[in-house]
C-alpha positions in Angstrom: 152.6 -134.2 -47.9 156.3 -134.9 -48.0 156.0 -137.3 -45.0 153.3 -139.2 -46.9 155.5 -139.3 -50.2 158.5 -140.5 -48.1 156.4 -143.4 -46.4 155.1 -144.5 -49.7 158.5 -144.5 -51.1 159.8 -146.5 -48.1 156.9 -148.9 -48.4 157.5 -149.4 -52.0 161.2 -150.2 -51.5 160.4 -152.6 -48.7 158.0 -154.4 -51.1 160.7 -154.7 -53.6 163.4 -155.9 -51.1 160.9 -158.1 -49.6 159.9 -159.7 -53.0 163.6 -160.2 -54.0 164.6 -161.9 -50.8 161.6 -164.1 -50.9 162.4 -165.4 -54.5 166.0 -165.8 -53.6 165.2 -167.9 -50.7 162.8 -170.0 -52.4 165.1 -170.7 -55.4 167.9 -171.5 -52.9 165.7 -173.9 -50.9 164.5 -175.4 -54.2 168.1 -176.0 -55.5 169.1 -177.6 -52.3 166.2 -180.1 -52.3 166.6 -180.8 -55.9 170.5 -181.5 -55.3 169.6 -183.8 -52.5 167.3 -185.8 -54.7 169.7 -186.1 -57.4 172.6 -187.3 -55.2 170.4 -190.0 -53.7 171.4 -193.6 -54.4 169.6 -194.9 -57.6 166.8 -197.4 -56.8 167.8 -200.9 -57.5 171.5 -200.4 -57.9 173.7 -203.3 -56.7 176.0 -201.1 -54.4 172.9 -200.1 -52.3 172.7 -201.3 -48.8 170.3 -204.1 -48.3 168.7 -202.8 -45.2 169.4 -200.0 -42.8 171.3 -200.9 -39.8 170.0 -197.9 -37.6 166.8 -199.6 -36.5 168.8 -202.6 -35.4 170.9 -200.2 -33.0 167.7 -198.6 -31.8 166.3 -201.9 -30.8 169.3 -203.8 -29.3 171.1 -200.8 -27.7 168.6 -198.1 -27.2 167.7 -199.0 -23.5 171.4 -199.3 -22.6 172.2 -196.0 -24.4 169.4 -193.9 -23.1 168.0 -195.5 -20.2 164.4 -195.3 -21.5 162.2 -198.3 -21.7 160.1 -196.6 -24.5 162.2 -196.9 -27.4 160.1 -194.5 -29.5 160.7 -191.8 -26.9 164.2 -192.5 -26.8 164.5 -192.0 -30.6 162.3 -188.8 -30.5 164.2 -187.2 -27.6 167.6 -188.6 -27.7 168.8 -190.0 -30.9 166.8 -187.6 -33.2 166.1 -184.8 -30.4 167.1 -181.9 -32.7 164.1 -183.1 -35.1 162.0 -182.7 -32.3 163.4 -179.4 -31.4 162.6 -178.3 -35.0 159.0 -179.7 -34.6 158.6 -177.6 -31.3 159.9 -174.5 -33.1 157.3 -175.0 -35.8 154.5 -175.0 -33.4 155.9 -171.8 -31.8 156.4 -170.1 -35.0 152.9 -171.1 -36.1 151.6 -169.7 -33.0 153.3 -166.4 -33.3 152.1 -166.0 -36.9 148.7 -166.6 -35.7 149.0 -164.3 -33.1 150.4 -161.5 -35.6 147.5 -162.2 -38.0 144.5 -162.4 -35.6 145.3 -160.1 -32.7 143.0 -157.3 -33.0 143.4 -153.6 -32.0 142.5 -152.7 -28.4 139.3 -150.6 -29.7 138.3 -153.8 -31.5 139.1 -156.1 -28.7 136.9 -154.0 -26.2 133.9 -154.4 -28.6 134.7 -158.1 -29.1 135.0 -158.7 -25.4 131.7 -157.0 -24.8 129.9 -159.1 -27.2 131.8 -162.3 -26.2 130.9 -161.5 -22.5 127.1 -161.8 -23.3 127.7 -165.5 -24.2 129.9 -166.4 -21.3 128.6 -169.6 -19.4 127.8 -168.0 -16.3 124.4 -169.9 -15.8 125.4 -173.1 -17.5 125.6 -174.8 -14.1 125.4 -178.4 -15.7 128.3 -177.9 -17.9 130.3 -176.2 -15.0 129.5 -179.0 -12.8 130.7 -181.4 -15.4 133.9 -179.6 -16.1 134.8 -179.5 -12.5 134.8 -183.2 -12.4 136.4 -183.9 -15.8 139.1 -181.1 -15.8 141.2 -182.4 -12.8 141.0 -185.8 -14.2 142.4 -184.7 -17.5 145.0 -182.5 -16.1 146.3 -185.5 -13.9 146.2 -187.9 -16.8 147.9 -185.4 -19.1 150.8 -184.9 -16.5 150.8 -188.9 -16.1 151.2 -189.3 -19.9 154.0 -186.5 -20.1 156.1 -187.7 -17.2 155.9 -191.5 -18.1 156.7 -191.0 -21.7 159.9 -192.7 -21.2 158.5 -195.7 -19.5 155.3 -196.3 -21.6 153.3 -195.1 -24.6 153.0 -191.1 -24.3 155.1 -188.4 -24.0 155.3 -184.7 -24.3 153.1 -184.2 -27.5 150.4 -186.7 -26.4 150.3 -185.4 -22.8 150.5 -181.7 -24.0 147.4 -182.4 -26.1 145.4 -183.7 -23.0 146.5 -180.7 -20.9 145.7 -178.3 -23.7 142.1 -180.0 -24.0 141.8 -179.3 -20.2 142.7 -175.7 -20.5 140.2 -175.2 -23.4 137.5 -176.9 -21.6 138.1 -174.6 -18.5 137.9 -171.6 -20.6 134.7 -172.7 -22.3 133.2 -173.6 -19.0 134.2 -170.7 -16.6 135.0 -168.0 -19.1 138.1 -166.2 -20.3 138.4 -163.9 -17.0 138.8 -166.9 -14.8 141.2 -168.6 -17.2 143.4 -165.5 -17.3 143.9 -165.8 -13.5 146.3 -168.6 -13.9 147.3 -168.3 -17.7 147.4 -164.8 -19.1 149.6 -163.5 -22.1 152.6 -162.8 -19.7 152.7 -166.2 -18.2 151.8 -167.8 -21.6 154.8 -166.1 -23.2 157.2 -167.0 -20.5 156.1 -170.6 -20.5 156.3 -171.2 -24.1 159.7 -169.4 -24.5 161.3 -170.7 -21.6 160.4 -174.3 -22.4 161.8 -173.8 -25.9 164.9 -172.3 -24.7 165.5 -175.0 -22.0 165.0 -177.6 -24.7 167.4 -176.1 -27.0 170.2 -175.2 -24.2 170.1 -178.6 -22.4 170.1 -180.8 -25.7 172.4 -178.7 -27.3 174.8 -179.2 -24.4 174.4 -182.9 -24.6 174.9 -183.1 -28.3 178.1 -180.8 -28.3 179.8 -182.8 -25.6 178.7 -186.0 -26.8 179.4 -185.4 -30.4 182.9 -184.1 -29.6 183.7 -187.1 -27.3 183.9 -184.5 -24.2 183.3 -185.3 -20.7 180.1 -183.8 -19.1 180.8 -181.0 -16.9 177.4 -181.7 -15.3 176.9 -185.5 -15.4 173.7 -186.8 -16.9 173.0 -190.1 -15.1 170.6 -192.5 -17.0 169.4 -194.0 -13.9 167.8 -197.5 -13.7 165.5 -198.3 -16.5 161.8 -198.6 -15.5 162.1 -195.9 -12.6 160.5 -192.5 -13.1 163.8 -190.7 -12.6 165.8 -192.4 -15.3 166.6 -192.0 -19.0 168.8 -188.9 -18.5 167.5 -185.7 -19.9 164.4 -187.4 -21.7 162.1 -186.8 -18.7 162.8 -182.9 -18.4 162.6 -182.6 -22.2 159.3 -184.5 -22.3 157.9 -181.8 -19.7 159.2 -179.0 -21.9 157.5 -180.2 -25.0 154.3 -180.9 -23.1 154.3 -177.3 -22.0 154.8 -176.0 -25.6 152.2 -178.4 -27.0 149.5 -177.6 -24.3 150.2 -173.7 -24.4 150.2 -173.8 -28.4 146.7 -175.9 -28.5 145.3 -173.4 -25.9 146.8 -170.4 -27.7 145.1 -171.2 -30.9 141.7 -171.6 -29.3 142.0 -168.3 -27.4 143.2 -166.4 -30.4 140.3 -167.5 -32.6 137.9 -167.1 -30.0 138.9 -163.7 -28.6 141.6 -162.3 -30.7 144.1 -162.3 -27.8 145.6 -164.5 -25.1 
């Protein structure tokens, strides 16, 4: 009886602390945003800049400074790479939140898997035959879009979406058990966390040294614009983003379908 009373008291205190922290955080963020808006230049003021010179820098010097032919990718993964890190982190947090909300208990998972196994497409030979042809093409095209993001339209986000679609099609065609032979929860976790950590560490190193005018301990050659191995860190960063996006898309599908990865 005392144990239950103690748990009830702890839970009540936790709810109070959680509510207070949530309110303070919300008020702080609201105040910061309002101060930002208040301190913006007034519209139509004479002293305001006529145009933003940043885009001129991107267009005129983007290829020389980044080595990327695709200026959009140069902006996303070089000039504003920390913004992209934030976007990738949002995807990761959304996936973790969904995992916390949708992952079922083991007893429920056993029952769900038994019910889902009845609907596995074991006898859908037409779908499997079509998927066997389409999936390799999707994987190849997705990899092409990822690794050529600094040369042409594409990149980690677009290519990752294609790769994620290929994984979903494989799961739908051949079932969850065969899918887990090459992407289970352990591999999934390592891929996502590893790609996100790689992006943060590598780009943090680049920004820290460049922002402080320090020489690179490990040189980052830009290469020759137009070649596949060029644009410095943009190619490996595109690959990291592609891994995060593809795993996130597939993770959402499996969680809603099975309750686990």
